[in-house]
N, C-alpha and C positions, 0 to 999 in steps of 0.2 A: 203543364202548359203555361206559358207566361200570360199573365192577365193585365188588363188595363184598368187604371183607377177610374172610379165612377165620375170623379170630378172632370177628368179628361174626356170621358165619353159624353158627358152632358154639354161640354163646350166644343164638341166636334164641329168642324166646318162642313161636314158632309156625311152621307150614309157610308157604312162600312160593313163588310162581310167577315164572318168568322171571328168576331170579337169574343173575348173571354172576360167575364167579370166575376169577382168573388167578394162575398160580404155576408152580412147577417140580415135575416128576414125581419123587416119591420111589420109588415102586414101581408096577409095572403087571403084573397077574397075570390069567391066564385070558382074555386079550384082552378084558377087560371092566371090571376094577376098577382104578381109578387112585387112588393116594394122593397128594393134591396139597397142597403147602405154599407159602405166600407170604411167610414170614418174620414174620408178625404174631403168631404163636403157635407153640409147640413142637408143637402137635397138627396132624395132617393131617386133611383132609376127604376122605372117600371119594366118588369120582365114578363112578357106574355108567354105563358107555358102552353105548349101543345099537349093538352091532357089526353088527347086520343092516342098519342104515341109515347106517353109517359106512364111507366108502370104504376099501378094503383098503390102498391106499398110505398113507393117513393112519394107520391102525392100526399099520402097520409102523414109522412114525416116532415113535410114542409110546414113548420110551425113558427110562430113568433120566437125570435132568438136563435133559430137554427142557422148554422154556417153552411152556405151552399156555394157551388160553382156553376155558372151557366155559360154555355157557348151558343152563339147564334149571330143574327144580323142586327146591326144598329140601323133602325129605320125611323122615319118621321112618325111621331106619335099621333094616334087618332084621338087621344083624349085631351082634355083641356089641362093647362097648367104645366105642361112639359113639352119640350121640343123633340126629344128623342126617346125611344124605347128599344128594348131588345126583344126581337122575335126569337124565342128560345128553341134551339134544335136539340140540345141535350142538357140535362140537369143532373148534378151530383150532390148528394148530401155529404158534407165533409165531416160531420161529427154528430153525436147523439144530442138530442134536445128534448127535454121533458116539458111539453107544452103546459101541462097542468100545474107544474111547480115553478115555472119561470116567472120571477116577480115582475119583470118589466113588460107588462101587458100594454097594448096600444090604447092607453087612456091616460088621463092626467093624474099624476101621483103627487102626494104632498112632499114638500122638501124634507120633512122629518122622516118619512118613509124612505126616501132616497138616500138620506145620510146613513140610515141603518143598513142600506145595501150599496155602500160606496164602491164596492168591487164591480157592481153592474150598472150604476147610475150613469156612467159615461156613455152607455148605449142609448140614452134618451137624447132627444134633439137639444134640450137646454144644456145639458152637461157636455155633450159633444161640442157645442158652440163655445161654451165657456173655456174648455181646455184647448181648443184651437186658438182662441183669442189669447189665452195665457201663453201659449207657445210662441206666437208671433210677437207679443209684448217682450218676452224674454230675449228673443233674437234682436229686437229693436234696441234694447238696453245695451247689449254688447256692441251692436253696429255703431251706435251713437258714440260711445267712448272710444272704440277702436278707430273709427274714422277721424277722431280728434287727437289721436296719439296718446291716449291714456294706456297705462300698463295694468293688466288684469292681475290682481294679487289674491292668492288663496290664503286668507288669514286663518289661524287655528280655530278649530271647533272646541277643543279642550283647552282650558285656560285657567290660570290662577288669579286673573284680574277681573274685577267687576267694573266694567266700563261705565255703567249707569249709577253705581253707588246705591242701588236699591236693595241689593241682597236677595232678590227673587230669582235664584239660580238653581239649576238642577245639579246636584253633586255627582261627581264621577268617582267611583272607587272600585278597587278589586279586592278589598278586604272582605273577610268572612263576617257577614253581619251578625251571625250567631256566636261569634267568638272574636270580638273586636280587641285588638291590642291596646293597652293603656300605658300612659307614662306614669312617673312617680306621683303626679298630682291627680291621677284618676281620669285624665282626659284622653281622648282617642289619640293614639300615636301614629300620626300620618306619615312619619318617616318610614314606617313599614309598609306603606301603601305603594302602589305601582310606580307613581311619579315621585314618591318621597315627600309629598306635600299635599295640602288640601286643594283639590281641583274641581272645576265645574264645566258645564256646557256653556258656551259663550252667549252673551246677550247682544254682542256687537263686535264687529271687527275693526271698529274705528281706531282704537288706540294703537293696535299693530299697524293699521293702514297709515297712520300718521308717520310712523318711523320710515316707511317706504317712500312716502311723499317727500320726506326730507333728503332723499337720495335720487329718486326717479322723477321728481317734479310734479307729475300728476298720475294718480293711480285710482283704481276703483275695485271694490270687492262686490261680489254677488254670491251670497251663500246662505246656508241655513243658520238661524239663530233661535235661541230658546229662552222662554220666560216661565218661571214657576209661579206665575201669578194666578191665584185661585179665583179667576173671574170667568164665570159661566155666562158670557154675554155674546151678542152677535158681532162684537168688534174685537174679540180676543182669541188668540191661539197660543198654545204652548210651544209649538214649533212652526216657524214661518221663515220666509226668505227676505234678506235685506240687501238693498243696493246702497253702497256707501262710497262715494268719491271723496278723495282728499287731494287738495291742490296747494302746492307751495307758492308763496308770494301772492296769493289771492286774499283780498280783504272781504268784508261782509258784502259790499256792493257787488264785487266780482262773483261771490258765492250765490247771490240772488239772481244775477244774470245767468249763471250756469244752470241753476235749478229750473228757472223758467224756460230756458231754451231746451233743456233736456226733456222736460215733461211734455212740452208741446210737440217735440219731435216724435217721441215714442207713441203718443196718441195719434198723431197724424199718420205715421207709418202704419199703424195697426188699422186705422179706419180705411186706408187705401187698399189693404190686403185682406180684410175680413168683412167685406161688404155684406155678403149673404148672412153670415153669422150675426153681425150687429143689427141687421134689419130684423132678423128673427127675435133677437133679444130686446130690441126696441118695442116690437109688438107685444112680446111677453110682459114687459114692464107696464105697457099701456093697459093690458088686460088686468094686471095686478092692481093698478091705480084705480080702476073702475070699481073695485071691490071695497075701496076705502070710503069713509065719509068725505063729503065735499071739502070740508075745511082741512083735511089731512092729505089731500092730493098734492103732488108735486106740480109746480108751475111749468116744468119743462119735461119733454120726453128725453129718453136716453140720448138719442142723436143730437138733440138740441143742447144737452149738457156738454157733450163732447165738443160741439162746435163753439159753445160758450167759452170753453177754455182756449180753443185755438184762435178765436177771432177777437179776443180781448186782451189788452196788455194787463199785466198783473199790477194791481194798485198796491203801493208800498206805504204802510202806515205804522207809526210807532205804537208800541203797546200802550203808552200813556195816552195818545190820541184815541186809541180804540176804547180804552176804559171810559174816557169822557163821553164818547158816542154812546156806548152801552148804558152808562149810568143815566144819561138823559133820554134814552129811547122810550118809546111808548110801551113796549112789552115789559120793560123794567119798572116803569112808573106804575103800570097797572098790575104789577106782580104776576105777569104771565110767564116769566122765566122760572124754571124749577130751581135754579141757583141764582138768586138776585145779586146784582152787582152793587155793592155799597161803597167800596173804597179801592184805591190803588193798591195793587199787590195781590188781587184775586187771581187764582189760576183759572183761566178761561175754559169753559166747557163747550161741547159740540154745539149746543143751542146758541151760544154767543157767537161762535165762529160762523155758523150758518147765517145768522142774522146779518153779520157784517157783509158776507158775500152776496146773499140772495136778496136782502131787503135794502140795505143801506148803500153799498157801493155798486152792487149789481155787476160785479166782475170778480175774477179770482183775486185774492188778497194775500200779500206777504206782510205779516206782522214782524216787527223787529224791536230790539232793545228791551228785553223782558227783565223783570226783577230778578236779581241774582239769586235770591233765596228760593226760587221755584225752578231753577235750572241747574244743569250738571256742573261739576267742579272745573271741567276743562274749558269752559266758555270764557272768552276774554272779557275782563272787567273793564267797564267804561270809566271815564275820568270822574263821573259823578259818584263812583264808589258804591252805587246801589243797583245799577243795571248792567247787563252783559250783552255782548254782541251776538245775540241769538236771533234766529229767524224761523218762522213757521209759515208754510204755504197752506192756504185755506181754499177749499173747493166747495161748489154747491152740492148739497145732499149728503155730504160726508164730513165736512169740517177739515181738520188738519190732515194733510196727506204727506207733507214733507217737513222734517225738522232738522235744523242745522245751525251752524255758528262759525264765527271766526274763533279759532282756538287760542287759548292763552299761551303765548310764546315766551312770556317773561318768567324766568326761573323763580325768582323770589316771590312774585305774586302767586304763581301756581303752588309753590310749597306752602305759602300762608293759607291759601284756600283749602288745601288738603288737610292742614292741621285743624282748621276750624271745623271741618266736616268729619274729622276722625279717620281719614284715609291714610293707611300705613305707607310711608315713603319707601320702606324696605321692599314692599311688594311691587311697587312701580318704579324701582330704581332705573330701569331701562327706559321708561317713558320720560323720566326727568332728564336722562342723559341727552335727549334730543333738544332740550332747552339749554343744556350746558355746552354742547358742541355744535356750533353753526346754526343757532336758532334763527328763525325767520317768521314773518307773518305767514299764516296759512289758514285755510278754511275748508270746510266740508259739510256734507249733509247726509241724512239717512232717509231712505224711502222704503217703507214696508211694501214688498212686492204685492202681497195679497191685497193690501189696501188699494193699490193701483188697479189691480185686476177687478176688484169690487166696483170701483168707480167706472171703469170702461165697460163692464158687462151689465151694470145696472142691478146687480144682485144686492140684497140687503143683509145677508148673513155671511160673514167671512169664512164660515165652514164650507160654503158652497163654491169657493173659488180655489181650493187646494185639493189635490186628489184624495188624500186621506187625512182628515183633520185630527189634530191632537189637542184635546181639551181636558179639563178636570174630569177624572173618572172615565176617560175614554181614550184607549190606545188600541182600538180594534183594527184588524187587518195588518 
């Protein structure tokens, strides 16, 4: 029999007879009241079981986690906290449920415990809310770019190019690791491998995306990327999703305009459509903050942080100006920063970025014109010869959330930068071709999707905003 989503039942404009709901039992008390959830909303619907007419063996099988189907009448609830409930006329257990072994009991579990049970953690309120928010955010990303006429490009996951130049890539091979072919010099002979060359999982779709922007004008990628960085921290994943627009004829100012407009749009869109989930996550974060020492608590609630981004123009500040501010700041003079700022050229850390946003400017910040030696080879060199047309967007509580630049469109300058950094021109011959044939000013940025979900949900560990996190020594599920 066709069933109705619990979200629809709870928003009904009137009582109904003969409704069917299916879902998973969250709680079952007094052998009569079932809290049922089907994932369509964070809210449960109360199902009042007529235990006098329900077989005893069925009642015994109604346990936390059990999948059930109920049929009955939607009526005004007699209890507080809900408008509607279902007066059950018939109840069916849809599958087995071992109550004694089911890990997700109706109590507060630690995030570490839930990560160890990632296949079941989405049945909790917190992770159900996180994944619904993630879904809406993903849709908002596509809607924003599609509405503005961008072309969605699926850049390759397997590549021979290292876009970041960091070398922290996962190798892809079909060779027999116990019997590797060698060349005359004793090196692995990749000509015998599947692709006939050394290949890896991509760290970014940017370079390939640029080639399409040079023909289609404005494109975006949104796909998985991989970093073999051995960082077991709350901010790193080995597998994550990246959003990367590239736009022909856009300079750095245009790029900053696009990034600011984009990020405000997707947050606003999600806030309008995930009110119940965000209200729950806001309360969850407030409860977490209460457990911290007073001096470590955030000045803003989750919803206040989101409104902070929507209601403030992003302050644009050069790297040089930011360094002066940080060098002269009270926490730097009193040695409160873990990484003191001594001189121009320092690579800013999260503590510095958060100070600029939360304490100094008190609004989101876009830093631009970074030192060339701490940024990637493809960023356009400024006339001073020491800075590049790079930009980072900084948010409260998280620091950098977007990184981008105006790309180096001048063939000779790009080739010289690659030589200095030891990047093989032969490997990127196709990338250099875009500078030889119809080159033009163009810009783009990258946004780690999980970093965005982290900010919007108020979670503090990036492993909690992706369904199955991939981290050093962990590829479970």
